[in-house]
Structure formats: structure tokens, C-alpha cells
VOKEDO-693806 format. One record per residue (C-alpha): residue number from 1; residue in one letter; y, z, x. Coordinates in steps of 0.1 Angstrom, whole numbers, m for minus. Example, Ala and Ser with C-alpha at 12.3 -4.5 7.8 and 13.67 -1.06 7.14 Angstrom:
BEGIN
1, A, m45, 78, 123
2, S, m11, 71, 137
END
This chain:
BEGIN
1, M, 1133, 1500, 1674
2, S, 1170, 1497, 1683
3, R, 1196, 1513, 1661
4, S, 1209, 1479, 1650
5, C, 1174, 1467, 1640
6, L, 1168, 1500, 1621
7, T, 1201, 1497, 1603
8, A, 1193, 1461, 1593
9, T, 1159, 1471, 1580
10, V, 1172, 1499, 1560
11, F, 1201, 1478, 1546
12, S, 1176, 1450, 1536
13, A, 1153, 1474, 1518
14, A, 1182, 1491, 1500
15, F, 1196, 1457, 1490
16, S, 1163, 1445, 1476
17, L, 1162, 1476, 1453
18, L, 1196, 1466, 1439
19, L, 1185, 1430, 1430
20, P, 1179, 1423, 1393
21, Q, 1142, 1424, 1385
22, H, 1141, 1387, 1376
23, V, 1154, 1377, 1411
24, Q, 1126, 1396, 1429
25, A, 1092, 1378, 1434
26, Q, 1069, 1383, 1404
27, P, 1031, 1385, 1408
28, A, 1012, 1356, 1394
29, W, 1000, 1361, 1358
30, K, 963, 1364, 1350
31, P, 944, 1374, 1319
32, E, 936, 1411, 1315
33, R, 912, 1409, 1286
34, N, 892, 1386, 1264
35, V, 908, 1351, 1258
36, E, 906, 1333, 1225
37, I, 906, 1295, 1220
38, I, 914, 1290, 1183
39, V, 903, 1260, 1163
40, G, 915, 1253, 1127
41, T, 881, 1239, 1116
42, A, 846, 1252, 1109
43, A, 820, 1252, 1137
44, G, 807, 1217, 1145
45, A, 838, 1197, 1138
46, A, 854, 1177, 1166
47, P, 880, 1203, 1177
48, D, 853, 1230, 1177
49, K, 831, 1209, 1199
50, T, 860, 1203, 1223
51, A, 867, 1241, 1225
52, R, 831, 1250, 1231
53, L, 828, 1223, 1259
54, I, 859, 1238, 1275
55, Q, 843, 1272, 1273
56, K, 810, 1259, 1288
57, L, 825, 1240, 1317
58, W, 851, 1266, 1326
59, Q, 823, 1292, 1330
60, E, 797, 1269, 1346
61, R, 822, 1254, 1371
62, R, 839, 1288, 1377
63, I, 873, 1273, 1366
64, Y, 878, 1304, 1346
65, E, 853, 1332, 1347
66, G, 868, 1359, 1325
67, P, 856, 1367, 1290
68, L, 863, 1338, 1266
69, T, 855, 1332, 1229
70, V, 860, 1303, 1205
71, V, 874, 1316, 1172
72, N, 872, 1295, 1141
73, K, 900, 1298, 1115
74, P, 894, 1270, 1090
75, G, 914, 1265, 1058
76, G, 949, 1256, 1046
77, G, 950, 1223, 1066
78, N, 952, 1244, 1099
79, V, 980, 1266, 1085
80, I, 957, 1296, 1087
81, A, 950, 1290, 1123
82, W, 986, 1283, 1132
83, S, 997, 1315, 1115
84, Y, 970, 1335, 1134
85, L, 981, 1320, 1167
86, N, 1018, 1327, 1162
87, Q, 1010, 1363, 1152
88, Q, 1003, 1367, 1189
89, A, 1038, 1357, 1200
90, G, 1042, 1358, 1238
91, N, 1005, 1368, 1243
92, G, 989, 1347, 1270
93, H, 954, 1355, 1258
94, Y, 956, 1332, 1229
95, Q, 956, 1294, 1227
96, M, 946, 1267, 1203
97, I, 934, 1231, 1202
98, G, 962, 1211, 1186
99, N, 965, 1175, 1174
100, L, 985, 1152, 1152
101, N, 981, 1174, 1122
102, V, 1008, 1198, 1136
103, L, 1034, 1170, 1132
104, I, 1021, 1155, 1100
105, S, 1019, 1188, 1081
106, R, 1054, 1196, 1090
107, A, 1067, 1161, 1082
108, L, 1050, 1163, 1047
109, G, 1065, 1197, 1041
110, A, 1031, 1213, 1039
111, S, 1035, 1237, 1068
112, P, 1061, 1262, 1078
113, Y, 1054, 1254, 1115
114, G, 1069, 1226, 1135
115, H, 1059, 1215, 1170
116, G, 1088, 1235, 1184
117, D, 1073, 1267, 1170
118, F, 1045, 1267, 1197
119, T, 1043, 1267, 1235
120, W, 1025, 1235, 1247
121, I, 1003, 1238, 1277
122, A, 986, 1204, 1283
123, T, 974, 1172, 1267
124, L, 936, 1167, 1271
125, F, 929, 1132, 1257
126, D, 937, 1106, 1231
127, E, 916, 1098, 1200
128, Y, 925, 1064, 1184
129, F, 920, 1051, 1149
130, A, 899, 1022, 1137
131, L, 898, 999, 1107
132, S, 862, 989, 1098
133, V, 845, 967, 1073
134, R, 809, 959, 1062
135, S, 792, 934, 1085
136, E, 791, 907, 1058
137, S, 828, 911, 1050
138, A, 850, 879, 1051
139, L, 876, 899, 1071
140, A, 870, 889, 1107
141, S, 900, 907, 1122
142, G, 931, 927, 1114
143, R, 950, 894, 1110
144, D, 928, 885, 1080
145, L, 934, 919, 1065
146, I, 972, 914, 1069
147, A, 971, 879, 1054
148, R, 952, 891, 1023
149, L, 976, 920, 1018
150, Q, 1007, 900, 1024
151, K, 997, 878, 994
152, D, 987, 908, 973
153, P, 991, 944, 986
154, A, 967, 957, 960
155, A, 939, 931, 968
156, L, 918, 955, 988
157, A, 908, 991, 986
158, I, 911, 1011, 1019
159, G, 892, 1044, 1022
160, V, 908, 1072, 1042
161, S, 901, 1109, 1047
162, T, 910, 1136, 1041
163, S, 941, 1130, 1021
164, I, 969, 1106, 1014
165, G, 994, 1115, 1041
166, G, 966, 1125, 1066
167, A, 962, 1109, 1100
168, N, 938, 1082, 1089
169, H, 961, 1071, 1061
170, L, 992, 1071, 1083
171, S, 976, 1051, 1111
172, A, 967, 1023, 1086
173, A, 1000, 1026, 1068
174, L, 1019, 1022, 1101
175, A, 1000, 990, 1110
176, L, 1006, 975, 1076
177, A, 1043, 985, 1075
178, R, 1048, 970, 1110
179, A, 1032, 938, 1097
180, G, 1057, 935, 1068
181, I, 1035, 950, 1041
182, D, 1048, 978, 1018
183, P, 1020, 1004, 1023
184, R, 1031, 1022, 991
185, K, 1017, 992, 972
186, V, 984, 992, 990
187, R, 953, 1008, 973
188, F, 944, 1037, 995
189, V, 915, 1059, 983
190, A, 912, 1094, 997
191, F, 878, 1110, 1004
192, K, 869, 1146, 1015
193, G, 858, 1134, 1049
194, S, 851, 1104, 1071
195, A, 814, 1105, 1064
196, E, 821, 1102, 1026
197, S, 846, 1073, 1032
198, V, 821, 1054, 1054
199, T, 794, 1059, 1027
200, A, 818, 1045, 1001
201, L, 823, 1015, 1024
202, L, 786, 1009, 1029
203, G, 781, 1011, 991
204, G, 808, 986, 984
205, H, 832, 1010, 967
206, V, 860, 1003, 991
207, D, 866, 972, 1013
208, V, 879, 988, 1044
209, V, 879, 1023, 1060
210, S, 904, 1038, 1083
211, T, 888, 1065, 1105
212, A, 888, 1080, 1140
213, A, 872, 1053, 1162
214, S, 842, 1075, 1169
215, A, 833, 1080, 1132
216, T, 819, 1045, 1127
217, V, 803, 1038, 1161
218, S, 767, 1045, 1151
219, F, 771, 1021, 1121
220, V, 787, 994, 1144
221, R, 758, 998, 1168
222, G, 733, 995, 1139
223, G, 750, 963, 1127
224, Q, 761, 977, 1093
225, L, 798, 977, 1101
226, R, 823, 958, 1121
227, T, 856, 972, 1135
228, I, 884, 948, 1130
229, A, 913, 967, 1146
230, V, 920, 998, 1167
231, S, 952, 1017, 1172
232, A, 947, 1020, 1210
233, P, 971, 1004, 1235
234, Q, 941, 986, 1250
235, R, 905, 979, 1239
236, L, 881, 1007, 1237
237, G, 847, 1006, 1254
238, G, 811, 1009, 1243
239, A, 802, 996, 1208
240, L, 839, 989, 1200
241, A, 846, 968, 1232
242, S, 849, 937, 1211
243, A, 873, 952, 1186
244, P, 909, 939, 1191
245, T, 939, 962, 1192
246, W, 968, 959, 1168
247, H, 990, 951, 1198
248, E, 968, 921, 1206
249, M, 974, 908, 1171
250, G, 1012, 911, 1174
251, V, 1015, 943, 1155
252, K, 1031, 973, 1172
253, A, 1010, 1000, 1157
254, T, 997, 1021, 1186
255, M, 989, 1056, 1173
256, T, 969, 1085, 1187
257, N, 954, 1117, 1173
258, F, 961, 1134, 1206
259, R, 943, 1166, 1216
260, A, 965, 1192, 1233
261, V, 965, 1229, 1239
262, M, 991, 1251, 1223
263, A, 999, 1287, 1229
264, P, 1019, 1311, 1208
265, R, 1057, 1309, 1207
266, G, 1074, 1329, 1234
267, T, 1046, 1324, 1260
268, A, 1060, 1329, 1295
269, P, 1062, 1301, 1321
270, A, 1038, 1320, 1344
271, V, 1012, 1320, 1316
272, V, 1017, 1283, 1310
273, R, 1012, 1275, 1347
274, F, 980, 1296, 1349
275, W, 963, 1277, 1319
276, E, 978, 1244, 1328
277, S, 961, 1246, 1362
278, R, 927, 1254, 1346
279, Y, 930, 1224, 1323
280, A, 940, 1202, 1352
281, Q, 907, 1212, 1370
282, L, 887, 1206, 1338
283, S, 901, 1171, 1335
284, T, 884, 1161, 1369
285, E, 849, 1173, 1359
286, D, 824, 1145, 1354
287, E, 807, 1161, 1324
288, W, 841, 1163, 1307
289, K, 847, 1126, 1313
290, K, 813, 1117, 1301
291, D, 819, 1136, 1269
292, L, 851, 1117, 1263
293, D, 834, 1084, 1269
294, A, 806, 1092, 1245
295, N, 831, 1099, 1218
296, L, 854, 1069, 1227
297, W, 882, 1094, 1235
298, A, 906, 1083, 1262
299, W, 912, 1105, 1292
300, N, 949, 1114, 1293
301, F, 957, 1146, 1310
302, L, 994, 1156, 1308
303, D, 1010, 1187, 1322
304, A, 1031, 1210, 1300
305, V, 1065, 1192, 1307
306, K, 1051, 1158, 1299
307, T, 1032, 1171, 1269
308, V, 1064, 1185, 1254
309, A, 1082, 1152, 1259
310, T, 1054, 1132, 1244
311, V, 1049, 1155, 1214
312, N, 1087, 1152, 1207
313, E, 1083, 1114, 1206
314, Y, 1053, 1115, 1183
315, A, 1071, 1139, 1159
316, A, 1100, 1115, 1155
317, D, 1076, 1087, 1147
318, V, 1057, 1107, 1122
319, D, 1088, 1119, 1105
320, G, 1101, 1084, 1101
321, L, 1068, 1071, 1088
322, V, 1064, 1099, 1062
323, A, 1100, 1093, 1050
324, T, 1093, 1056, 1047
325, L, 1062, 1063, 1026
326, G, 1081, 1087, 1004
327, L, 1055, 1114, 1010
328, R, 1077, 1143, 1020
329, K, 1075, 1172, 995
330, P, 1109, 1181, 979
END
């Protein structure tokens, strides 16, 4: 090696040692121990089923082969799970299945955590809401419902779960408000769960129920119920293929209970990239898509940047709706 080449090599090596650490190339992040996917419900609920399908497909398809457990932290309207997640600030070994409840609870003043208190990794799919009636009901579509309530907002009882101010209530309230009806004057009846609200509808105790679209599918197939409106931007498939969207009826009331993945606050970009890529792979799997179709969930994979932008938009909409309804706690 010539003296000039040697000098250049030595100078280059010395200069690299003087560079700030953040300027030098960093190794790609990867998990070093067990990873937890947290859900804020008991085993068997929809978020839990989603997390366990992720676990199954990641391991079977070798998308992620490290140790992975699903951890249930039910209670407090997800606040227990959110608190547990954020106790792991900056730790890439923890993540959680998140949905619209993050935004609603904050808007209601029921949670100390806002959407900005977490690191968002990806959006997985959309779950839309449906308004359903008994098969013999005179209400043929959402237009009939609106016409009745425009004459008398208290003319019909609408069952929702799990509370006034919950996602099922807000989705119906949004549609009615956009149709010129004051939702504060409508008779909403809250039940502990969708199964209870559907039972009340079948028994004639309420006239309509607002639920996740998947909650009434078996009853629609069996001919006991009809879905008269869905909050999706376009018609859903399967048993609800004939159910019109609010948009079709001239009401701008699209609303989704999105499913997204959150990590603790302070999670590094390299960690986000690692998990984002695994969820991107998952989104292409046929078994994943079949599960979405079976539950009438709409495939909608979004990366971290797009997820943050979308969640910000949803948060503004939810804040406005909660304020309109006067539901925010003092």
C-alpha cells in the first residue's frame, strides 16, 4: 500500500471515530426476548381473536419466529391495558391491538391517555357499524328510520352496547345528526354487550340495534333480522351485501372501528420499522384475508405514517361528535 493510501485509510478510520454516534450506521433492531401482544378484553373477544390469529400466522408462516405471547388485561374500558402498555415506555417488546375506543375514551374524559400518548405501528383492517331491525319491521331502510325520527326523535328505541358514548352509540348518533336529527332527543338504550342488545331486539324490547356489522350476520342469514344501513364507504359482502350504506342514502356518516397496532410511547423508529414490516407481510396472507371476510372486516393495511395521519383525523371527528352530544365529562 502506498504512503498516500495508508494515510487516507488512517485518516478515514480516525474521522469515523470522531463522528457523533447517531451519524454512524446503526444495526437493525430485533427483539431480544419474549414479545407481548396486549389486548384490553378477556379471551374470546374480537381483539383477542385478532391477536391470537396474528400469533398463529406469524409463527406458521415464519413471519416472526421468536417467542410471542398474547396477554389479556381486561377492565376499566381498556385503561388497565393502556396503562400496562405505557409502563413499558420505549420497549419494543410490547404492543397492543388498538381501536376507536382509544379516541372515544379520551374525548369522553374517561381516560388519561390520548392517541398521541402511544406509538402507532400499522392499521390492520376496518370494522363498520350496522343498524338492524326485526325482519317484520316496517322500517325498510335507513331512510325510513330517519323519516320517523324527524317527525318524533323519541318514536323509536335504539339498542346500543356497551354504553352511551360507546362506539355503537356514536356511529348511530353520527348518522342521525348528519340527517338533521338531534341525537340527544333519541331514545338510546344501553346494554352490557351486543348479544344482549340483539336479544332485546328479537324480543321486541327495542326497535333497532346499532352494532358491529358482524354481530348480527347469523340472524340476518337466519331471516330473523334485516340490516337497514351500514357505516361503510361501500356495501359490505356476504349476508349484508344488500344492506345500503348511509352514503347511498345521502347521509355522510361513514365511521369505522379501525383495528391498529400501538406500541408504548417513546418507541424508536427502528422498532416501528421492524414490526411494521411484519404486519405488512401478514396482510398478504390468504388465511388472514379469509378471516377478515368471514367477519365482514375490510382489509385496509396502512403503514405507520399513514396510520398516524388517519388516527389524527378520526380523533378530531370523535372529539367534535362527543362535544355535540354533550357527553364530555367536566
